Every structure is written in C-alpha cells, then in structure tokens.
RODOLUM-561510 format. One record per residue (C-alpha): residue number from 1; x, z, y; chain. Coordinates in Angstrom, 1 decimal, padded with zeros to 4 digits. Layout:
<num:NUM | X:X | Z:Z | Y:Y | chaine:A>
...
This chain:
<num:1 | X:154.1 | Z:088.9 | Y:073.1 | chaine:A>
<num:2 | X:152.5 | Z:090.8 | Y:070.1 | chaine:A>
<num:3 | X:148.8 | Z:090.3 | Y:069.4 | chaine:A>
<num:4 | X:146.4 | Z:092.9 | Y:070.8 | chaine:A>
<num:5 | X:144.5 | Z:094.6 | Y:068.0 | chaine:A>
<num:6 | X:141.7 | Z:097.1 | Y:068.4 | chaine:A>
<num:7 | X:142.8 | Z:100.7 | Y:068.0 | chaine:A>
<num:8 | X:140.7 | Z:103.7 | Y:066.9 | chaine:A>
<num:9 | X:141.0 | Z:105.5 | Y:070.3 | chaine:A>
<num:10 | X:138.9 | Z:103.9 | Y:073.1 | chaine:A>
<num:11 | X:140.5 | Z:103.2 | Y:076.4 | chaine:A>
<num:12 | X:138.9 | Z:103.1 | Y:079.9 | chaine:A>
<num:13 | X:136.5 | Z:100.3 | Y:080.7 | chaine:A>
<num:14 | X:137.9 | Z:097.1 | Y:082.0 | chaine:A>
<num:15 | X:137.7 | Z:096.9 | Y:085.8 | chaine:A>
<num:16 | X:136.3 | Z:093.3 | Y:085.9 | chaine:A>
<num:17 | X:135.1 | Z:091.8 | Y:082.6 | chaine:A>
<num:18 | X:133.3 | Z:088.5 | Y:082.8 | chaine:A>
<num:19 | X:129.6 | Z:089.1 | Y:083.6 | chaine:A>
<num:20 | X:128.9 | Z:085.5 | Y:082.6 | chaine:A>
<num:21 | X:130.3 | Z:086.2 | Y:079.2 | chaine:A>
<num:22 | X:128.2 | Z:089.3 | Y:078.9 | chaine:A>
<num:23 | X:125.1 | Z:087.4 | Y:079.8 | chaine:A>
<num:24 | X:125.8 | Z:084.8 | Y:077.1 | chaine:A>
<num:25 | X:126.3 | Z:087.5 | Y:074.6 | chaine:A>
<num:26 | X:123.1 | Z:089.3 | Y:075.5 | chaine:A>
<num:27 | X:121.0 | Z:086.1 | Y:075.2 | chaine:A>
<num:28 | X:122.8 | Z:085.1 | Y:072.0 | chaine:A>
<num:29 | X:121.9 | Z:088.5 | Y:070.5 | chaine:A>
<num:30 | X:118.3 | Z:087.3 | Y:070.4 | chaine:A>
<num:31 | X:118.9 | Z:084.2 | Y:068.3 | chaine:A>
<num:32 | X:118.3 | Z:083.6 | Y:064.7 | chaine:A>
<num:33 | X:121.7 | Z:082.9 | Y:063.2 | chaine:A>
<num:34 | X:123.6 | Z:082.6 | Y:059.9 | chaine:A>
<num:35 | X:126.0 | Z:085.2 | Y:058.6 | chaine:A>
<num:36 | X:128.5 | Z:085.0 | Y:055.8 | chaine:A>
<num:37 | X:128.2 | Z:087.5 | Y:052.9 | chaine:A>
<num:38 | X:131.2 | Z:089.4 | Y:054.2 | chaine:A>
<num:39 | X:130.1 | Z:089.2 | Y:057.8 | chaine:A>
<num:40 | X:128.3 | Z:091.6 | Y:060.1 | chaine:A>
<num:41 | X:124.9 | Z:090.4 | Y:061.2 | chaine:A>
<num:42 | X:124.7 | Z:093.2 | Y:063.8 | chaine:A>
<num:43 | X:128.0 | Z:092.4 | Y:065.4 | chaine:A>
<num:44 | X:126.6 | Z:090.7 | Y:068.5 | chaine:A>
<num:45 | X:124.2 | Z:093.6 | Y:069.2 | chaine:A>
<num:46 | X:127.0 | Z:096.1 | Y:068.8 | chaine:A>
<num:47 | X:129.2 | Z:094.2 | Y:071.2 | chaine:A>
<num:48 | X:126.4 | Z:094.2 | Y:073.8 | chaine:A>
<num:49 | X:125.7 | Z:097.9 | Y:073.7 | chaine:A>
<num:50 | X:125.5 | Z:099.3 | Y:077.2 | chaine:A>
<num:51 | X:125.6 | Z:096.0 | Y:079.0 | chaine:A>
<num:52 | X:123.3 | Z:095.5 | Y:082.0 | chaine:A>
<num:53 | X:120.1 | Z:093.6 | Y:080.9 | chaine:A>
<num:54 | X:119.7 | Z:089.9 | Y:081.6 | chaine:A>
<num:55 | X:116.9 | Z:088.6 | Y:083.8 | chaine:A>
<num:56 | X:115.9 | Z:085.0 | Y:083.9 | chaine:A>
<num:57 | X:118.4 | Z:082.7 | Y:082.1 | chaine:A>
<num:58 | X:117.5 | Z:079.0 | Y:082.8 | chaine:A>
<num:59 | X:120.2 | Z:077.7 | Y:080.4 | chaine:A>
<num:60 | X:118.7 | Z:079.5 | Y:077.4 | chaine:A>
<num:61 | X:117.9 | Z:076.3 | Y:075.5 | chaine:A>
<num:62 | X:121.3 | Z:074.9 | Y:076.1 | chaine:A>
<num:63 | X:122.9 | Z:078.1 | Y:074.8 | chaine:A>
<num:64 | X:120.7 | Z:078.1 | Y:071.7 | chaine:A>
<num:65 | X:121.6 | Z:074.5 | Y:071.0 | chaine:A>
<num:66 | X:125.4 | Z:074.9 | Y:071.3 | chaine:A>
<num:67 | X:125.3 | Z:078.2 | Y:069.3 | chaine:A>
<num:68 | X:123.5 | Z:076.5 | Y:066.4 | chaine:A>
<num:69 | X:125.8 | Z:073.5 | Y:066.5 | chaine:A>
<num:70 | X:129.1 | Z:075.5 | Y:066.6 | chaine:A>
<num:71 | X:128.0 | Z:078.1 | Y:064.1 | chaine:A>
<num:72 | X:127.4 | Z:075.2 | Y:061.7 | chaine:A>
<num:73 | X:130.8 | Z:073.7 | Y:062.3 | chaine:A>
<num:74 | X:132.5 | Z:077.0 | Y:061.8 | chaine:A>
<num:75 | X:130.8 | Z:077.5 | Y:058.4 | chaine:A>
<num:76 | X:131.7 | Z:073.9 | Y:057.4 | chaine:A>
<num:77 | X:135.3 | Z:074.4 | Y:058.4 | chaine:A>
<num:78 | X:135.7 | Z:077.6 | Y:056.4 | chaine:A>
<num:79 | X:134.1 | Z:075.9 | Y:053.4 | chaine:A>
<num:80 | X:136.8 | Z:073.2 | Y:053.7 | chaine:A>
<num:81 | X:139.6 | Z:075.7 | Y:053.6 | chaine:A>
<num:82 | X:140.4 | Z:075.8 | Y:057.3 | chaine:A>
<num:83 | X:141.7 | Z:079.3 | Y:057.5 | chaine:A>
<num:84 | X:142.4 | Z:079.7 | Y:061.2 | chaine:A>
<num:85 | X:139.6 | Z:079.7 | Y:063.8 | chaine:A>
<num:86 | X:140.8 | Z:079.8 | Y:067.4 | chaine:A>
<num:87 | X:138.2 | Z:080.8 | Y:070.1 | chaine:A>
<num:88 | X:139.4 | Z:079.7 | Y:073.5 | chaine:A>
<num:89 | X:137.5 | Z:081.7 | Y:076.2 | chaine:A>
<num:90 | X:136.1 | Z:084.0 | Y:073.5 | chaine:A>
<num:91 | X:134.3 | Z:086.4 | Y:075.8 | chaine:A>
<num:92 | X:132.0 | Z:088.6 | Y:073.7 | chaine:A>
<num:93 | X:131.7 | Z:086.0 | Y:070.9 | chaine:A>
<num:94 | X:130.9 | Z:087.7 | Y:067.6 | chaine:A>
<num:95 | X:131.9 | Z:084.9 | Y:065.2 | chaine:A>
<num:96 | X:135.1 | Z:086.6 | Y:064.0 | chaine:A>
<num:97 | X:132.9 | Z:089.4 | Y:062.7 | chaine:A>
<num:98 | X:129.7 | Z:087.4 | Y:061.8 | chaine:A>
<num:99 | X:131.6 | Z:084.8 | Y:059.8 | chaine:A>
<num:100 | X:134.3 | Z:086.9 | Y:058.3 | chaine:A>
<num:101 | X:135.5 | Z:085.3 | Y:055.0 | chaine:A>
<num:102 | X:138.4 | Z:086.0 | Y:052.6 | chaine:A>
<num:103 | X:141.7 | Z:084.6 | Y:053.9 | chaine:A>
<num:104 | X:140.3 | Z:083.4 | Y:057.2 | chaine:A>
<num:105 | X:142.0 | Z:084.5 | Y:060.5 | chaine:A>
<num:106 | X:140.3 | Z:084.5 | Y:063.8 | chaine:A>
<num:107 | X:142.3 | Z:084.3 | Y:067.1 | chaine:A>
<num:108 | X:140.4 | Z:085.1 | Y:070.3 | chaine:A>
<num:109 | X:141.9 | Z:084.2 | Y:073.6 | chaine:A>
<num:110 | X:140.4 | Z:085.1 | Y:077.0 | chaine:A>
<num:111 | X:141.2 | Z:086.6 | Y:080.4 | chaine:A>
<num:112 | X:143.0 | Z:090.0 | Y:080.1 | chaine:A>
<num:113 | X:140.2 | Z:091.9 | Y:081.9 | chaine:A>
<num:114 | X:137.5 | Z:090.6 | Y:079.5 | chaine:A>
<num:115 | X:139.8 | Z:091.1 | Y:076.5 | chaine:A>
<num:116 | X:140.4 | Z:094.7 | Y:077.5 | chaine:A>
<num:117 | X:136.7 | Z:095.4 | Y:077.7 | chaine:A>
<num:118 | X:136.1 | Z:093.8 | Y:074.3 | chaine:A>
<num:119 | X:139.0 | Z:095.7 | Y:072.9 | chaine:A>
<num:120 | X:137.4 | Z:098.9 | Y:074.0 | chaine:A>
<num:121 | X:134.0 | Z:098.0 | Y:072.6 | chaine:A>
<num:122 | X:135.5 | Z:097.1 | Y:069.2 | chaine:A>
<num:123 | X:137.5 | Z:100.4 | Y:069.2 | chaine:A>
<num:124 | X:134.5 | Z:102.7 | Y:069.7 | chaine:A>
<num:125 | X:132.2 | Z:101.0 | Y:067.2 | chaine:A>
<num:126 | X:133.3 | Z:100.9 | Y:063.5 | chaine:A>
<num:127 | X:134.0 | Z:097.3 | Y:062.4 | chaine:A>
<num:128 | X:136.1 | Z:095.5 | Y:059.8 | chaine:A>
<num:129 | X:138.7 | Z:093.8 | Y:061.9 | chaine:A>
<num:130 | X:140.7 | Z:092.3 | Y:059.1 | chaine:A>
<num:131 | X:141.9 | Z:089.0 | Y:060.2 | chaine:A>
<num:132 | X:140.9 | Z:089.4 | Y:063.8 | chaine:A>
<num:133 | X:143.4 | Z:089.1 | Y:066.6 | chaine:A>
<num:134 | X:142.7 | Z:089.4 | Y:070.3 | chaine:A>
<num:135 | X:145.2 | Z:087.9 | Y:072.6 | chaine:A>
<num:136 | X:144.9 | Z:088.0 | Y:076.4 | chaine:A>
<num:137 | X:145.6 | Z:084.7 | Y:078.2 | chaine:A>
<num:138 | X:145.1 | Z:083.4 | Y:081.7 | chaine:A>
<num:139 | X:144.5 | Z:079.7 | Y:081.1 | chaine:A>
<num:140 | X:145.6 | Z:078.8 | Y:084.6 | chaine:A>
<num:141 | X:149.1 | Z:080.2 | Y:084.2 | chaine:A>
<num:142 | X:150.0 | Z:081.2 | Y:080.7 | chaine:A>
<num:143 | X:151.6 | Z:079.0 | Y:078.0 | chaine:A>
<num:144 | X:148.7 | Z:079.0 | Y:075.5 | chaine:A>
<num:145 | X:150.8 | Z:077.5 | Y:072.7 | chaine:A>
<num:146 | X:153.3 | Z:080.4 | Y:073.1 | chaine:A>
<num:147 | X:150.5 | Z:083.0 | Y:073.2 | chaine:A>
<num:148 | X:149.1 | Z:081.6 | Y:069.9 | chaine:A>
<num:149 | X:152.5 | Z:081.6 | Y:068.3 | chaine:A>
<num:150 | X:153.1 | Z:085.2 | Y:069.3 | chaine:A>
<num:151 | X:149.7 | Z:086.2 | Y:068.0 | chaine:A>
<num:152 | X:150.6 | Z:085.0 | Y:064.5 | chaine:A>
<num:153 | X:148.9 | Z:081.6 | Y:064.6 | chaine:A>
<num:154 | X:150.5 | Z:079.1 | Y:062.2 | chaine:A>
<num:155 | X:151.0 | Z:075.6 | Y:063.4 | chaine:A>
<num:156 | X:151.5 | Z:074.4 | Y:059.8 | chaine:A>
<num:157 | X:148.0 | Z:075.4 | Y:058.8 | chaine:A>
<num:158 | X:144.8 | Z:073.6 | Y:059.8 | chaine:A>
<num:159 | X:142.8 | Z:075.2 | Y:062.6 | chaine:A>
<num:160 | X:139.4 | Z:074.9 | Y:064.2 | chaine:A>
<num:161 | X:139.6 | Z:075.3 | Y:067.9 | chaine:A>
<num:162 | X:136.5 | Z:076.2 | Y:069.8 | chaine:A>
<num:163 | X:136.0 | Z:075.7 | Y:073.6 | chaine:A>
<num:164 | X:132.4 | Z:076.7 | Y:074.0 | chaine:A>
<num:165 | X:131.1 | Z:077.1 | Y:077.6 | chaine:A>
<num:166 | X:134.6 | Z:077.3 | Y:078.9 | chaine:A>
<num:167 | X:135.8 | Z:074.0 | Y:080.3 | chaine:A>
<num:168 | X:133.3 | Z:073.9 | Y:083.1 | chaine:A>
<num:169 | X:135.1 | Z:076.9 | Y:084.6 | chaine:A>
<num:170 | X:138.5 | Z:075.2 | Y:084.7 | chaine:A>
<num:171 | X:139.9 | Z:072.5 | Y:086.8 | chaine:A>
<num:172 | X:140.8 | Z:069.2 | Y:085.2 | chaine:A>
<num:173 | X:144.6 | Z:069.7 | Y:085.0 | chaine:A>
<num:174 | X:144.1 | Z:073.2 | Y:083.4 | chaine:A>
<num:175 | X:141.7 | Z:071.6 | Y:080.9 | chaine:A>
<num:176 | X:144.3 | Z:069.0 | Y:079.9 | chaine:A>
<num:177 | X:147.0 | Z:071.7 | Y:079.7 | chaine:A>
<num:178 | X:144.9 | Z:074.1 | Y:077.6 | chaine:A>
<num:179 | X:143.6 | Z:071.4 | Y:075.1 | chaine:A>
<num:180 | X:147.1 | Z:070.0 | Y:075.0 | chaine:A>
<num:181 | X:148.4 | Z:073.4 | Y:073.9 | chaine:A>
<num:182 | X:145.8 | Z:073.5 | Y:071.2 | chaine:A>
<num:183 | X:146.8 | Z:070.0 | Y:070.1 | chaine:A>
<num:184 | X:150.5 | Z:071.1 | Y:069.9 | chaine:A>
<num:185 | X:149.4 | Z:073.9 | Y:067.5 | chaine:A>
<num:186 | X:147.3 | Z:071.5 | Y:065.3 | chaine:A>
<num:187 | X:148.3 | Z:070.8 | Y:061.7 | chaine:A>
<num:188 | X:146.7 | Z:068.0 | Y:059.7 | chaine:A>
<num:189 | X:143.0 | Z:068.9 | Y:059.1 | chaine:A>
<num:190 | X:142.6 | Z:070.6 | Y:062.4 | chaine:A>
<num:191 | X:139.7 | Z:069.9 | Y:064.8 | chaine:A>
<num:192 | X:138.4 | Z:070.8 | Y:068.2 | chaine:A>
<num:193 | X:134.7 | Z:071.6 | Y:069.1 | chaine:A>
<num:194 | X:134.0 | Z:071.7 | Y:072.8 | chaine:A>
<num:195 | X:131.1 | Z:071.7 | Y:075.1 | chaine:A>
<num:196 | X:131.2 | Z:069.5 | Y:078.2 | chaine:A>
<num:197 | X:129.2 | Z:069.7 | Y:081.4 | chaine:A>
<num:198 | X:128.3 | Z:066.2 | Y:082.4 | chaine:A>
<num:199 | X:126.3 | Z:064.2 | Y:085.0 | chaine:A>
<num:200 | X:125.2 | Z:060.6 | Y:085.2 | chaine:A>
<num:201 | X:127.6 | Z:057.9 | Y:086.5 | chaine:A>
<num:202 | X:127.4 | Z:057.0 | Y:090.2 | chaine:A>
<num:203 | X:127.2 | Z:060.5 | Y:091.5 | chaine:A>
<num:204 | X:130.0 | Z:062.4 | Y:093.3 | chaine:A>
<num:205 | X:131.2 | Z:065.1 | Y:091.0 | chaine:A>
<num:206 | X:132.3 | Z:067.5 | Y:093.7 | chaine:A>
<num:207 | X:128.7 | Z:067.3 | Y:095.1 | chaine:A>
<num:208 | X:127.3 | Z:068.1 | Y:091.7 | chaine:A>
<num:209 | X:129.6 | Z:071.1 | Y:091.3 | chaine:A>
<num:210 | X:128.8 | Z:072.4 | Y:094.8 | chaine:A>
<num:211 | X:125.1 | Z:072.2 | Y:094.3 | chaine:A>
<num:212 | X:125.2 | Z:073.7 | Y:090.8 | chaine:A>
<num:213 | X:127.2 | Z:076.7 | Y:092.1 | chaine:A>
<num:214 | X:124.8 | Z:077.2 | Y:095.0 | chaine:A>
<num:215 | X:122.1 | Z:078.0 | Y:092.4 | chaine:A>
<num:216 | X:124.3 | Z:080.4 | Y:090.4 | chaine:A>
<num:217 | X:124.4 | Z:084.1 | Y:091.1 | chaine:A>
<num:218 | X:127.9 | Z:084.4 | Y:089.6 | chaine:A>
<num:219 | X:129.4 | Z:081.5 | Y:091.4 | chaine:A>
<num:220 | X:131.3 | Z:083.7 | Y:093.8 | chaine:A>
<num:221 | X:133.4 | Z:085.3 | Y:091.1 | chaine:A>
<num:222 | X:133.1 | Z:082.8 | Y:088.2 | chaine:A>
<num:223 | X:132.5 | Z:079.4 | Y:089.8 | chaine:A>
<num:224 | X:132.0 | Z:076.2 | Y:087.9 | chaine:A>
<num:225 | X:134.8 | Z:073.7 | Y:088.6 | chaine:A>
<num:226 | X:134.4 | Z:070.7 | Y:086.3 | chaine:A>
<num:227 | X:131.2 | Z:068.6 | Y:085.8 | chaine:A>
<num:228 | X:132.0 | Z:065.0 | Y:085.2 | chaine:A>
<num:229 | X:130.5 | Z:061.7 | Y:083.9 | chaine:A>
<num:230 | X:130.8 | Z:061.4 | Y:080.1 | chaine:A>
<num:231 | X:133.6 | Z:058.8 | Y:080.0 | chaine:A>
<num:232 | X:135.7 | Z:060.8 | Y:082.5 | chaine:A>
<num:233 | X:135.2 | Z:064.0 | Y:080.6 | chaine:A>
<num:234 | X:136.1 | Z:062.5 | Y:077.3 | chaine:A>
<num:235 | X:139.2 | Z:061.0 | Y:079.0 | chaine:A>
<num:236 | X:140.5 | Z:064.5 | Y:079.6 | chaine:A>
<num:237 | X:140.3 | Z:065.2 | Y:075.9 | chaine:A>
<num:238 | X:142.2 | Z:062.0 | Y:075.3 | chaine:A>
<num:239 | X:144.9 | Z:062.9 | Y:077.8 | chaine:A>
<num:240 | X:145.3 | Z:066.2 | Y:075.9 | chaine:A>
<num:241 | X:145.8 | Z:064.4 | Y:072.6 | chaine:A>
<num:242 | X:142.3 | Z:064.6 | Y:071.1 | chaine:A>
<num:243 | X:140.0 | Z:061.8 | Y:070.0 | chaine:A>
<num:244 | X:136.2 | Z:062.3 | Y:070.0 | chaine:A>
<num:245 | X:134.6 | Z:061.7 | Y:066.6 | chaine:A>
<num:246 | X:131.1 | Z:063.2 | Y:067.2 | chaine:A>
<num:247 | X:129.4 | Z:063.3 | Y:070.6 | chaine:A>
<num:248 | X:126.0 | Z:064.8 | Y:070.8 | chaine:A>
<num:249 | X:123.7 | Z:065.6 | Y:073.7 | chaine:A>
<num:250 | X:122.6 | Z:069.2 | Y:073.1 | chaine:A>
<num:251 | X:119.0 | Z:068.1 | Y:073.7 | chaine:A>
<num:252 | X:119.3 | Z:066.4 | Y:070.3 | chaine:A>
<num:253 | X:119.9 | Z:069.9 | Y:068.8 | chaine:A>
<num:254 | X:117.2 | Z:071.7 | Y:070.8 | chaine:A>
<num:255 | X:114.6 | Z:069.4 | Y:072.3 | chaine:A>
<num:256 | X:113.7 | Z:072.1 | Y:074.9 | chaine:A>
<num:257 | X:117.2 | Z:071.6 | Y:076.5 | chaine:A>
<num:258 | X:117.3 | Z:069.1 | Y:079.4 | chaine:A>
<num:259 | X:119.1 | Z:065.9 | Y:078.3 | chaine:A>
<num:260 | X:122.1 | Z:064.5 | Y:080.1 | chaine:A>
<num:261 | X:123.6 | Z:067.9 | Y:081.1 | chaine:A>
<num:262 | X:125.7 | Z:069.2 | Y:078.2 | chaine:A>
<num:263 | X:127.6 | Z:067.4 | Y:075.4 | chaine:A>
<num:264 | X:128.7 | Z:068.9 | Y:072.1 | chaine:A>
<num:265 | X:131.9 | Z:067.2 | Y:071.0 | chaine:A>
<num:266 | X:133.9 | Z:067.3 | Y:067.7 | chaine:A>
<num:267 | X:137.4 | Z:065.8 | Y:068.1 | chaine:A>
<num:268 | X:140.4 | Z:065.4 | Y:065.9 | chaine:A>
<num:269 | X:144.1 | Z:065.0 | Y:066.8 | chaine:A>
<num:270 | X:144.4 | Z:061.5 | Y:068.3 | chaine:A>
<num:271 | X:147.2 | Z:060.3 | Y:066.1 | chaine:A>
<num:272 | X:145.4 | Z:061.3 | Y:062.9 | chaine:A>
<num:273 | X:141.9 | Z:059.8 | Y:063.3 | chaine:A>
<num:274 | X:140.2 | Z:056.5 | Y:064.1 | chaine:A>
<num:275 | X:137.8 | Z:057.2 | Y:066.9 | chaine:A>
<num:276 | X:134.6 | Z:055.3 | Y:067.8 | chaine:A>
<num:277 | X:133.7 | Z:054.3 | Y:071.3 | chaine:A>
<num:278 | X:134.6 | Z:057.2 | Y:073.6 | chaine:A>
<num:279 | X:131.5 | Z:056.8 | Y:075.8 | chaine:A>
<num:280 | X:128.9 | Z:056.7 | Y:073.0 | chaine:A>
<num:281 | X:126.6 | Z:059.7 | Y:073.0 | chaine:A>
<num:282 | X:124.4 | Z:060.2 | Y:069.9 | chaine:A>
<num:283 | X:120.9 | Z:061.3 | Y:071.0 | chaine:A>
<num:284 | X:119.2 | Z:061.7 | Y:067.7 | chaine:A>
<num:285 | X:121.7 | Z:061.2 | Y:064.9 | chaine:A>
<num:286 | X:125.3 | Z:062.2 | Y:064.7 | chaine:A>
<num:287 | X:128.4 | Z:060.3 | Y:063.9 | chaine:A>
<num:288 | X:130.3 | Z:061.3 | Y:060.7 | chaine:A>
<num:289 | X:132.0 | Z:064.6 | Y:061.4 | chaine:A>
<num:290 | X:135.6 | Z:065.3 | Y:060.7 | chaine:A>
<num:291 | X:136.3 | Z:065.5 | Y:056.9 | chaine:A>
<num:292 | X:133.0 | Z:064.0 | Y:055.9 | chaine:A>
<num:293 | X:133.1 | Z:061.7 | Y:052.8 | chaine:A>
<num:294 | X:136.1 | Z:063.4 | Y:051.3 | chaine:A>
<num:295 | X:134.2 | Z:066.1 | Y:049.4 | chaine:A>
<num:296 | X:131.7 | Z:065.8 | Y:046.5 | chaine:A>
<num:297 | X:128.1 | Z:066.9 | Y:047.2 | chaine:A>
<num:298 | X:127.9 | Z:070.6 | Y:047.7 | chaine:A>
<num:299 | X:131.6 | Z:071.0 | Y:048.4 | chaine:A>
<num:300 | X:132.9 | Z:072.5 | Y:051.6 | chaine:A>
<num:301 | X:130.0 | Z:074.8 | Y:052.1 | chaine:A>
<num:302 | X:129.9 | Z:078.5 | Y:052.7 | chaine:A>
<num:303 | X:126.8 | Z:080.5 | Y:051.6 | chaine:A>
<num:304 | X:125.3 | Z:082.0 | Y:054.7 | chaine:A>
<num:305 | X:122.1 | Z:084.0 | Y:055.4 | chaine:A>
<num:306 | X:120.0 | Z:083.6 | Y:058.5 | chaine:A>
<num:307 | X:119.6 | Z:087.0 | Y:060.1 | chaine:A>
<num:308 | X:117.2 | Z:087.9 | Y:062.9 | chaine:A>
<num:309 | X:118.2 | Z:090.7 | Y:065.2 | chaine:A>
<num:310 | X:115.6 | Z:093.4 | Y:064.7 | chaine:A>
<num:311 | X:115.8 | Z:094.6 | Y:068.3 | chaine:A>
<num:312 | X:114.2 | Z:091.4 | Y:069.6 | chaine:A>
<num:313 | X:110.9 | Z:089.8 | Y:069.0 | chaine:A>
<num:314 | X:111.9 | Z:086.2 | Y:069.9 | chaine:A>
<num:315 | X:113.3 | Z:083.8 | Y:067.3 | chaine:A>
<num:316 | X:115.1 | Z:080.6 | Y:068.4 | chaine:A>
C-alpha cells in the first residue's frame, strides 16, 4: 500500500473525521509552543481552519502538559539524529510541519476518515510537505508494521514513536498489538513516548471507564476503553516489547492538572535497555531519559523558538 501524500487538488470533506481530534487541535492552537527554524509556527491554526469552536474543555491542563512534554522529546530526538518520527493516532497534530528539520521524515497514522479530512486540509492550504507521509490505518484490524513498511518507514533507522492521547481509545489487546508492531519496526536508538490513562489500585477498571464515558459528550462515537492502574498499564507496554525508562505524572509538568490521572512515559525496546522499577512514578523529578549521558553538554539539541498563536490571547 503506497503512502498517501497531500495533492494540490482538494477532495470532498471526510464523512466522519474524529471530533475529539479536532477538539484537541483547537485547544492546542492556543498554546505557546516551540518551532524549529524550518518549521511552520502557524501550522496548527491552518489545520484548524473551519472547525467548529470548542466549548468547555476540562482536560485542558492535561493537554497542555502532555503537549509540552512530547514537544520537548521530539526536539531532543531530532537533535540526536533520530530521523524518523512516527505519530500513531496523529489526528490533526501539526508536529510534522512545526518541527520540520533537514533529513527528518514524519509518518502519520490514523483512521482513514480522519486522514482523508487532514489530507484535504493540507491540500487546500499551502504547506511544505517535504518528508511528511500520511498513511491510513485502522489499529483494530490493520497490520501496522506492514502499513509503516509500505509508507517508506525504515526499520534499520532509529525512530521516535508517539502515542499521545491514543491508547485510552483502544482495548488492551489492540494496544499490545499496535505497540508490538512499533517495536518490530524499531532499530537501535528508537524510543516510544506514550500517554497512559490511569486510576488508583483497588478500583474496578470497567467501572472507571463507564463513569468516565458517562461524562463525555463524544463517548457514543469515540468511547474510552482502557483506564488502568499504573502497574497494569505499564505491563501492556512490557508485553509489547517496551521497557519504561521515564514515568511522569503530567501534574509534575503542569501543576494545574489533576494528579493520578495521566502518565507520560518514555520507553525503549526491552532487549536494549535496563529499566528501573516498572511501577515507579516520578512526581517532581524525572528519571534519566533515553540517550542521556552519551552526549557532551549542548549536544543533541535543536534550536527552537517559542511562538504564540496571534489569534488567541491565552498563553499556557
């Protein structure tokens, strides 16, 4: 299956793109974020053009925290010569445009309906799409490793895999299959950054999921499926061949986020790293991230500029 690349001529709107992904993009367009010298600081705003406005968004602080955390890891990876960034469940993420850098390829995977709508939006708004590949994939049924291979992803080059705000929408077996496919495409030097929805031990997970969905307007079409205790959730990563190196409660990144609900995890291929205790969560300080200690001071960094979206008056 060849990769889908944006074309100059726009197509019809997608019949059912993810409204949740659109909401995330609209809120993220308000944030103060870095941008590489070659990147487009207006990319998120352009992708959001014409989307229905967002009302109250109670998870705003969590989104701000994970955005800041993952942006930082993308820039560090690029600075350390990781030249493939794979966005699993990309939605309307703008990092392939915002963090464009010479020699770096971005692979965006998501449901065909959402990908078709993003394809259309990219086609009608001028953008430098060098190194950007959109590949449709239904994570419930498709062979993600095969999708990546067909899109031109190289398994002999290091990759940074991102699973941001995605796993909560998948059942446990699909999570293991998806992350296992990413592991199968991982060369030495690869890493995974994922967000995990968690709850305290001693509570029935199905009850937590049911109550959480009852409070979500999009639960009918895009229900949450997996919220687990920390140890159980990290166990899914382990089953897929990943070992957690850095586990951070997102409230440590943004104090306005409620603690104990969402974890930010950096993991490496299990047979290539020595992991710490799988159930340890760092509240204030982080464990050493992948690759740390192997570069002299100042190495492995990409010069980036913080850019505030001029259409919004709120800085995060």
